[in-house]
C-alpha positions as CSV (number, residue, x, y, z in Angstrom):
1,M,10.4,9.4,-13.7
2,S,7.6,7.0,-14.4
3,H,8.2,3.4,-15.4
4,Q,6.3,0.5,-16.7
5,P,4.6,-1.8,-14.2
6,A,6.1,-5.3,-13.8
7,A,4.4,-8.6,-13.1
8,P,6.1,-11.3,-11.0
9,A,6.9,-14.7,-12.3
10,G,3.9,-17.0,-12.3
11,H,1.4,-14.2,-13.0
12,D,0.8,-13.2,-16.7
13,P,2.3,-9.8,-17.3
14,H,0.0,-9.4,-20.3
15,G,-3.0,-9.9,-18.0
16,L,-1.7,-7.3,-15.6
17,R,-1.2,-4.8,-18.5
18,S,-4.8,-5.5,-19.6
19,V,-6.2,-4.9,-16.1
20,L,-4.4,-1.6,-15.9
21,D,-5.6,-0.6,-19.4
22,H,-9.2,-1.4,-18.3
23,L,-8.6,0.7,-15.1
24,V,-7.6,3.7,-17.2
25,T,-10.5,3.2,-19.6
26,L,-12.9,2.9,-16.7
27,A,-11.6,6.2,-15.2
28,R,-11.7,8.1,-18.5
29,E,-15.2,7.0,-19.5
30,T,-16.7,7.5,-16.1
31,L,-15.0,10.6,-15.0
32,A,-14.6,12.4,-18.3
33,D,-13.4,15.9,-17.8
34,N,-13.1,15.3,-14.1
35,L,-10.2,12.9,-14.5
36,L,-6.8,14.3,-13.7
37,G,-4.5,11.3,-13.6
38,V,-4.2,7.5,-13.0
39,Y,-1.2,6.3,-11.0
40,L,0.3,3.3,-9.3
41,Q,1.9,3.6,-5.9
42,G,2.9,0.9,-3.4
43,S,5.0,-2.0,-4.4
44,Q,4.7,-1.3,-8.1
45,A,6.3,2.1,-7.5
46,T,8.9,1.0,-4.9
47,S,10.2,-2.0,-6.9
48,G,8.9,-4.5,-4.3
49,F,6.2,-6.1,-6.4
50,D,5.8,-9.9,-6.2
51,D,3.2,-12.6,-6.3
52,A,1.8,-11.6,-2.9
53,S,1.4,-8.0,-3.8
54,D,-1.8,-6.1,-4.7
55,I,-2.2,-3.3,-7.2
56,D,-2.2,0.0,-5.4
57,F,-3.7,2.7,-7.5
58,I,-4.5,6.4,-7.0
59,I,-7.0,8.1,-9.4
60,A,-6.7,11.9,-9.1
61,T,-9.7,14.1,-10.0
62,H,-10.1,17.8,-10.5
63,H,-13.1,18.0,-8.2
64,D,-15.0,15.9,-5.6
65,L,-17.0,13.0,-6.8
66,T,-20.8,13.2,-7.0
67,D,-22.9,10.4,-5.5
68,T,-24.0,9.5,-9.0
69,T,-20.4,9.2,-10.2
70,V,-19.5,7.0,-7.2
71,D,-22.3,4.7,-8.1
72,Q,-21.2,4.5,-11.7
73,L,-17.6,3.8,-10.7
74,Q,-18.6,1.1,-8.2
75,L,-20.6,-0.7,-10.9
76,R,-17.7,-0.6,-13.3
77,H,-15.2,-1.8,-10.7
78,Q,-17.6,-4.7,-9.9
79,H,-17.7,-5.6,-13.6
80,L,-13.9,-5.5,-13.9
81,H,-13.5,-7.6,-10.8
82,A,-16.1,-10.2,-11.9
83,N,-15.4,-10.5,-15.6
84,H,-11.7,-9.9,-16.3
85,P,-9.9,-13.2,-16.5
86,S,-6.6,-12.0,-15.0
87,Y,-5.6,-12.8,-11.4
88,W,-4.8,-9.1,-10.9
89,A,-8.4,-7.9,-11.5
90,K,-9.3,-9.2,-8.1
91,H,-6.3,-7.6,-6.4
92,L,-6.8,-3.9,-7.0
93,E,-6.8,-1.4,-4.1
94,G,-6.9,2.3,-4.2
95,S,-8.5,5.7,-3.7
96,Y,-10.0,8.5,-5.7
97,I,-8.4,11.7,-4.5
98,P,-9.5,15.2,-5.6
99,R,-6.7,17.6,-6.5
100,H,-7.2,19.9,-3.5
101,H,-6.4,17.0,-1.2
102,L,-3.1,16.4,-3.1
103,T,-1.9,20.0,-3.1
104,T,-2.7,20.6,0.6
105,L,-0.7,18.1,2.5
106,P,-2.2,16.3,5.6
107,P,-2.7,16.4,8.4
108,P,-5.7,16.4,8.7
109,R,-6.2,13.2,6.8
110,Q,-9.3,13.1,4.7
111,Q,-12.0,10.4,4.3
112,L,-11.7,9.6,0.5
113,W,-13.6,7.1,-1.7
114,Y,-11.6,3.9,-1.3
115,L,-11.7,0.4,-2.7
116,N,-10.2,-2.1,-0.3
117,H,-8.0,-4.9,-1.6
118,G,-10.2,-7.5,-3.4
119,H,-13.4,-5.6,-2.6
120,T,-16.0,-4.2,-5.0
121,I,-17.8,-1.8,-2.6
122,F,-16.5,1.7,-2.1
123,E,-16.1,3.0,1.4
124,R,-14.9,6.3,2.9
125,S,-11.4,5.9,4.3
126,D,-8.3,7.9,5.0
127,H,-6.2,4.8,4.0
128,D,-4.3,6.5,1.2
129,H,-4.3,10.1,2.5
130,Y,-1.1,10.2,4.5
131,L,2.4,11.4,3.8
132,A,3.9,8.0,3.1
133,V,1.5,7.3,0.2
134,L,1.9,10.9,-1.1
135,W,5.7,10.6,-0.9
136,I,5.6,7.4,-3.0
137,L,3.1,9.0,-5.4
138,R,5.3,12.1,-5.8
139,E,8.7,10.5,-6.0
140,R,8.1,7.0,-7.4
141,A,4.7,6.9,-9.1
142,V,4.0,4.7,-12.2
143,V,2.1,7.1,-14.4
144,L,-0.7,5.5,-16.4
145,A,-2.4,8.7,-17.4
146,G,-2.2,12.4,-16.7
147,P,0.6,14.7,-15.4
148,H,3.3,13.4,-13.2
149,P,2.3,13.8,-9.5
150,N,5.4,15.8,-8.8
151,T,3.6,18.7,-10.6
152,L,0.7,18.3,-8.2
153,I,2.1,17.4,-4.8
154,P,4.4,19.7,-2.9
155,E,7.8,18.3,-1.7
156,I,7.4,16.4,1.5
157,P,10.0,17.3,4.1
158,A,11.9,14.3,5.4
159,D,11.4,15.3,9.0
160,A,7.6,15.4,8.5
161,L,7.7,12.0,6.9
162,R,9.8,10.6,9.8
163,H,7.4,12.0,12.3
164,E,4.4,10.4,10.7
165,I,6.2,7.0,10.4
166,R,7.3,7.1,14.0
167,T,3.7,7.9,15.1
168,T,2.4,5.1,13.0
169,M,4.9,2.6,14.5
170,H,3.9,3.5,18.1
171,D,0.2,3.7,17.5
172,W,0.1,0.4,15.6
173,A,2.3,-1.3,18.3
174,H,-0.1,-0.1,21.0
175,T,-3.0,-1.7,19.1
176,I,-1.2,-5.0,18.6
177,L,0.4,-5.3,22.0
178,T,-2.7,-4.4,24.0
179,N,-5.4,-6.3,22.1
180,P,-4.8,-10.1,22.1
181,D,-7.3,-10.6,19.2
182,E,-5.6,-8.0,16.9
183,M,-2.8,-10.1,15.5
184,T,-3.8,-13.8,15.2
185,Q,-3.7,-14.7,11.6
186,R,-0.6,-15.7,9.7
187,W,-0.8,-12.9,7.2
188,Y,-1.1,-10.2,9.8
189,A,1.9,-11.4,11.9
190,A,4.0,-11.6,8.7
191,F,2.8,-8.2,7.5
192,A,3.7,-6.6,10.9
193,V,7.2,-8.1,11.0
194,L,8.0,-7.0,7.5
195,S,6.4,-3.6,7.9
196,Y,8.4,-2.8,11.0
197,A,11.6,-3.5,9.2
198,R,10.5,-1.3,6.3
199,M,9.4,1.5,8.6
200,A,12.7,1.4,10.6
201,L,14.7,1.7,7.4
202,S,12.5,4.7,6.4
203,L,13.3,6.4,9.7
204,T,17.0,6.2,8.8
205,T,16.7,7.6,5.3
206,G,13.6,9.9,5.3
207,E,12.3,8.0,2.3
208,I,9.8,5.2,1.7
209,H,11.1,1.8,0.8
210,S,9.7,-1.6,-0.2
211,K,9.4,-4.5,2.2
212,K,12.1,-6.3,0.3
213,Q,14.5,-3.4,0.9
214,G,13.4,-3.2,4.5
215,V,14.2,-6.9,5.0
216,A,17.6,-6.6,3.3
217,W,18.5,-3.7,5.6
218,A,17.1,-5.5,8.7
219,R,19.3,-8.6,8.0
220,Q,22.4,-6.4,8.2
221,T,21.2,-4.2,11.1
222,F,19.1,-6.3,13.5
223,P,20.6,-8.9,15.9
224,A,20.8,-12.4,14.5
225,R,18.1,-13.6,16.9
226,W,15.5,-11.9,14.7
227,Q,16.5,-13.6,11.4
228,P,14.4,-16.8,11.8
229,L,11.3,-14.7,12.5
230,I,12.0,-12.5,9.5
231,D,12.6,-15.6,7.3
232,H,9.3,-17.1,8.6
233,A,7.4,-13.9,7.7
234,L,8.8,-14.0,4.2
235,T,7.8,-17.6,3.8
236,T,4.4,-16.9,5.2
237,R,3.9,-14.0,2.8
238,H,4.2,-16.2,-0.2
239,D,2.2,-19.1,1.2
240,L,-1.0,-17.7,-0.4
241,N,-3.1,-20.8,0.5
242,H,-2.7,-20.5,4.3
243,L,-2.6,-16.7,4.9
244,L,-5.9,-16.7,6.9
245,H,-4.9,-19.6,9.1
246,P,-4.1,-18.9,12.8
247,E,-0.5,-18.2,13.6
248,S,1.2,-20.2,16.3
249,A,1.4,-18.7,19.8
250,K,5.1,-19.0,19.7
251,I,5.4,-16.9,16.5
252,L,3.0,-14.4,17.8
253,D,5.0,-13.9,21.0
254,Q,8.2,-13.6,19.0
255,A,6.5,-11.0,16.7
256,K,5.4,-8.9,19.6
257,A,8.9,-9.1,21.2
258,Y,10.3,-8.1,17.8
259,I,8.0,-5.0,17.6
260,R,9.1,-4.0,21.1
261,Y,12.7,-4.3,20.0
262,V,12.3,-2.2,16.9
263,L,10.5,0.5,18.9
264,D,13.1,0.5,21.6
265,N,16.1,0.6,19.3
266,H,15.1,2.2,16.1
267,T,12.6,5.0,16.9
């Protein structure tokens, strides 16, 4: 079932609605008959949306995009980013996915045309072509235009989803724990702490949950010694003026120990 997108307190819901309307119009006018559907996934779909979220979109097409169409889309995304007065116009992130990459599940993941959070230049990335995103899209999508994704994406087995999540947890941990420069900023440490709670919950259920749900579960499940770190991550997430500041060495050490704990006890 689709539902209407929500805006958190402090950010004009009418502005959000206007940005989404512009996104749909942009897709319809540029893609024409190649447009299949426009959807929201991420926190909008998992009911975890708040003032620190971005707007995660997926635009499905019937066929691959031509270079000319990519250039046109990029110009229109740049115009939306630069000229729309809403806060949310600068917090769009998403991918354009041809239908055949929705109906044939990964792996292998595909390099799709992707717009990174807050950016205006398209890049090739597999950022949105993995089972976790496709699960949210199939099971929880906000439909802005087109058929519901559950008519396009085959059912994703829970065991396949768990395998992907477990692999992501271990691969990401290896990067964080072996590279001292990987996790230094406040936003990254907070993101990692909250994401590992969320992923651990998903391993238990075989479904994708919001960070908010992951935190609620972790509070009941993880030992009390991790609660201050989780609280710090939540506070940091909403301190939008200091996200790029360096995190303290103490918190970084705690975050790395926390990741090791989650891997050892919940994977």
